[in-house]
C-alpha positions as CSV (number, residue, x, y, z in Angstrom):
1,X,33.0,49.1,-24.4
2,X,31.8,49.8,-20.8
3,X,28.1,49.5,-22.0
4,X,28.8,46.0,-23.5
5,X,30.5,44.9,-20.3
6,X,27.7,46.1,-18.2
7,X,25.1,44.4,-20.5
8,X,27.1,41.1,-20.3
9,X,27.2,41.3,-16.5
10,X,23.5,41.8,-16.2
11,X,22.8,38.9,-18.6
12,X,25.1,36.6,-16.6
13,X,23.3,37.6,-13.4
14,X,19.9,36.9,-14.9
15,X,21.0,33.5,-16.3
16,X,22.6,32.5,-12.9
17,X,19.4,33.5,-11.1
18,X,17.3,31.4,-13.6
19,X,19.4,28.4,-13.1
20,X,19.2,28.6,-9.4
21,X,15.4,28.2,-9.7
22,X,15.6,25.2,-11.9
23,X,15.7,21.6,-10.7
24,X,18.9,20.0,-9.7
25,X,19.8,16.3,-9.5
26,X,20.5,15.4,-5.9
27,X,21.9,12.1,-4.6
28,X,21.6,10.3,-1.3
29,X,21.4,7.1,0.7
30,X,18.6,5.5,2.7
31,X,19.7,3.5,5.9
32,X,18.2,1.6,8.8
33,X,20.6,1.3,11.7
34,X,23.6,2.0,9.4
35,X,22.5,-0.7,7.0
36,X,21.4,0.3,3.4
37,X,17.7,-0.2,2.5
38,X,16.8,-1.1,-1.0
39,X,13.5,-0.8,-3.0
40,X,12.5,2.4,-1.0
41,X,10.3,4.6,-3.2
42,X,11.2,8.3,-3.1
43,X,8.5,10.6,-4.3
44,X,8.9,14.3,-4.9
45,X,5.4,15.5,-3.8
46,X,5.9,18.8,-5.6
47,X,6.9,17.6,-9.0
48,X,5.3,14.1,-8.8
49,X,8.7,12.5,-9.8
50,X,9.5,9.1,-8.3
51,X,12.6,7.0,-8.0
52,X,13.7,3.9,-6.0
53,X,16.8,3.0,-4.1
54,X,19.2,0.4,-5.4
55,X,20.8,-2.6,-3.4
56,X,23.2,-0.1,-1.7
57,X,20.4,2.1,-0.6
58,X,21.4,4.9,-3.0
59,X,19.2,7.1,-5.1
60,X,19.1,10.3,-7.3
61,X,16.2,12.6,-8.0
62,X,15.5,16.0,-9.5
63,X,14.6,18.7,-6.9
64,X,14.5,22.4,-6.2
65,X,14.4,24.4,-3.0
66,X,11.1,24.0,-1.1
67,X,10.3,20.5,-2.6
68,X,9.0,17.8,-0.2
69,X,10.5,14.3,-0.5
70,X,8.5,11.3,0.8
71,X,10.3,8.0,1.5
72,X,8.0,5.0,1.3
73,X,9.0,1.5,2.4
74,X,6.8,-1.5,3.0
75,X,8.7,-2.4,6.3
76,X,9.4,1.1,7.6
77,X,7.6,4.2,8.7
78,X,7.0,6.9,6.1
79,X,9.7,9.7,6.2
80,X,9.1,13.2,4.8
81,X,11.6,16.1,4.5
82,X,11.5,19.6,2.9
83,X,14.6,20.6,1.0
84,X,16.3,23.9,1.3
85,X,19.0,25.3,-1.0
86,X,21.8,24.5,1.5
87,X,20.8,20.8,1.6
88,X,20.6,20.7,-2.2
89,X,24.0,22.3,-2.6
90,X,25.6,19.8,-0.2
91,X,24.2,17.0,-2.4
92,X,24.7,14.2,0.1
93,X,21.3,13.2,1.7
94,X,21.5,10.5,4.4
95,X,18.0,9.4,5.4
96,X,17.4,7.1,8.4
97,X,14.2,5.0,8.5
98,X,12.5,3.5,11.5
99,X,11.3,-0.1,11.3
100,X,7.5,-0.7,11.7
101,X,6.5,-2.7,14.7
102,X,5.8,-6.3,13.8
103,X,2.1,-7.3,13.6
104,X,1.2,-11.0,14.0
105,X,-1.5,-12.2,11.6
106,X,-4.5,-14.0,13.0
107,X,-4.0,-17.8,13.0
108,X,-7.1,-20.0,13.0
109,X,-6.6,-23.5,14.4
110,X,-9.3,-26.1,13.8
111,X,-9.4,-29.6,15.1
112,X,-11.0,-32.3,12.9
113,X,-13.4,-34.4,14.8
114,X,-12.7,-38.2,14.9
115,X,-15.0,-40.5,12.9
116,X,-16.4,-43.6,14.6
117,X,-18.5,-46.1,12.6
118,X,-21.4,-47.9,14.4
119,X,-23.6,-50.8,13.4
120,X,-26.1,-48.5,11.6
121,X,-25.4,-49.0,7.9
122,X,-27.0,-45.8,6.9
123,X,-24.9,-43.9,9.4
124,X,-21.8,-45.8,8.2
125,X,-22.6,-45.0,4.5
126,X,-22.9,-41.3,5.5
127,X,-19.5,-41.3,7.1
128,X,-18.0,-43.0,4.1
129,X,-19.5,-40.5,1.8
130,X,-18.1,-37.7,3.9
131,X,-14.6,-39.3,3.7
132,X,-14.9,-39.7,-0.1
133,X,-16.1,-36.2,-0.4
134,X,-13.2,-34.7,1.5
135,X,-10.7,-36.9,-0.5
136,X,-12.3,-35.9,-3.8
137,X,-12.4,-32.2,-2.9
138,X,-8.7,-32.2,-1.9
139,X,-7.9,-34.0,-5.2
140,X,-9.9,-31.5,-7.3
141,X,-8.1,-28.6,-5.6
142,X,-4.7,-30.0,-6.3
143,X,-5.7,-30.9,-9.9
144,X,-4.7,-34.6,-9.6
145,X,-8.1,-36.3,-9.0
146,X,-8.3,-39.6,-11.0
147,X,-12.2,-39.9,-11.0
148,X,-12.4,-42.9,-8.8
149,X,-14.8,-43.2,-5.8
150,X,-14.1,-45.9,-3.3
151,X,-16.4,-48.1,-1.1
152,X,-19.4,-48.0,-3.5
153,X,-20.2,-44.4,-2.8
154,X,-23.0,-42.8,-5.0
155,X,-21.0,-40.6,-7.5
156,X,-23.9,-38.2,-8.1
157,X,-24.6,-37.6,-4.4
158,X,-20.9,-37.0,-3.7
159,X,-20.7,-34.6,-6.7
160,X,-23.5,-32.6,-5.3
161,X,-21.9,-32.5,-1.9
162,X,-18.6,-31.2,-3.5
163,X,-20.5,-28.4,-5.3
164,X,-22.2,-27.5,-2.0
165,X,-18.8,-27.5,-0.2
166,X,-17.2,-25.2,-2.7
167,X,-20.2,-22.9,-2.6
168,X,-20.1,-22.7,1.2
169,X,-16.3,-22.0,1.2
170,X,-16.8,-19.2,-1.4
171,X,-19.6,-17.6,0.8
172,X,-17.4,-17.9,3.9
173,X,-14.5,-16.1,2.1
174,X,-16.8,-13.3,1.1
175,X,-18.1,-12.9,4.7
176,X,-14.7,-13.0,6.2
177,X,-13.3,-10.3,3.9
178,X,-13.6,-7.0,5.9
179,X,-14.9,-3.9,4.2
180,X,-12.3,-1.2,4.3
181,X,-13.7,2.3,5.1
182,X,-12.1,5.3,3.3
183,X,-11.7,7.3,6.5
184,X,-9.7,4.4,8.1
185,X,-7.6,4.0,5.0
186,X,-6.8,7.7,4.8
187,X,-5.7,7.8,8.5
188,X,-3.5,4.8,8.1
189,X,-1.9,6.0,4.9
190,X,-1.2,9.6,6.0
191,X,-0.3,10.6,9.5
192,X,-1.7,13.6,11.4
193,X,1.3,15.6,10.6
194,X,0.4,15.6,6.9
195,X,-3.1,16.9,7.6
196,X,-2.0,19.6,10.0
197,X,1.3,20.8,8.4
198,X,0.8,20.1,4.7
199,X,-3.0,20.5,4.3
200,X,-3.1,23.3,7.0
201,X,-6.1,21.7,8.8
202,X,-6.9,22.1,12.4
203,X,-7.1,18.9,14.4
204,X,-10.9,19.3,15.0
205,X,-11.4,19.8,11.2
206,X,-9.8,16.4,10.2
207,X,-12.8,14.2,10.9
208,X,-15.2,16.5,9.0
209,X,-12.7,16.8,6.1
210,X,-12.4,13.0,5.8
211,X,-16.2,12.7,5.7
212,X,-16.2,15.3,2.9
213,X,-13.6,13.2,1.0
214,X,-15.6,10.0,1.6
215,X,-18.7,11.5,-0.1
216,X,-16.7,11.8,-3.4
217,X,-17.2,8.6,-5.5
218,X,-13.4,8.8,-6.4
219,X,-12.7,7.7,-2.7
220,X,-14.1,4.3,-3.5
221,X,-11.6,3.8,-6.3
222,X,-8.8,4.6,-3.9
223,X,-10.1,1.8,-1.5
224,X,-9.7,-0.7,-4.3
225,X,-6.2,0.5,-5.5
226,X,-4.5,2.8,-3.2
227,X,-0.9,4.0,-2.6
228,X,0.6,6.8,-0.6
229,X,1.2,9.2,-3.5
230,X,-2.3,8.8,-5.0
231,X,-3.9,9.2,-1.6
232,X,-2.0,12.4,-0.9
233,X,-2.8,13.8,-4.3
234,X,-6.5,13.1,-3.8
235,X,-6.5,14.6,-0.3
236,X,-4.7,17.7,-1.5
237,X,-7.3,18.2,-4.3
238,X,-10.2,17.8,-2.0
239,X,-8.6,20.1,0.5
240,X,-8.8,23.0,-2.0
241,X,-12.6,22.3,-2.4
242,X,-13.0,21.9,1.4
243,X,-11.4,25.3,2.1
244,X,-13.9,27.0,-0.2
245,X,-16.9,25.8,1.9
């Protein structure tokens, strides 16, 4: 009887220890200045599990001791915490986010030159063509152009001018689109704390490490379609290779 009791006690202890290492559902709330923040992505960097806050800023996610949670919001700074067993047992996470500083977008203001007609008929016809071109181009863009050309303007000449106008606009859009470099994207996505504390890199090693990552063709894919979690996962994988050099 004593042996059976002893065996049951050991089995209970083993099972209890095993459960303590398994994941546990933890709940919490994300706030900004005491107001709930909805649609915040919460990513468990260790297990790659992801959830999102509701309208009340509340969330639940499976975790275990030692897991790192990352809180990602479009309008707030990224927040990262490492969970210990005491915090998990308390099961009442309150996360405060800091609002990102507002950045004003560039506004380009252009002034249309005034049109004055003189006695030169060829000059007048050119101005009329330009007015008809602008009117036709606006109508084509809005999808309500009725096909009419006023003031006896040559349709074929105006059609050619419209094509040239659209071609130039397309070329200007291509020129104005800045090329994003991987190094700049990686620095803006992950702060220096991530490189030093998570990847265990020295500050002077970070530029060399980012050049090493940039040489990988996969970095170009991240430039086209990047998010915080995929960037961190890529950098963590490359860090293992970098440490072997």
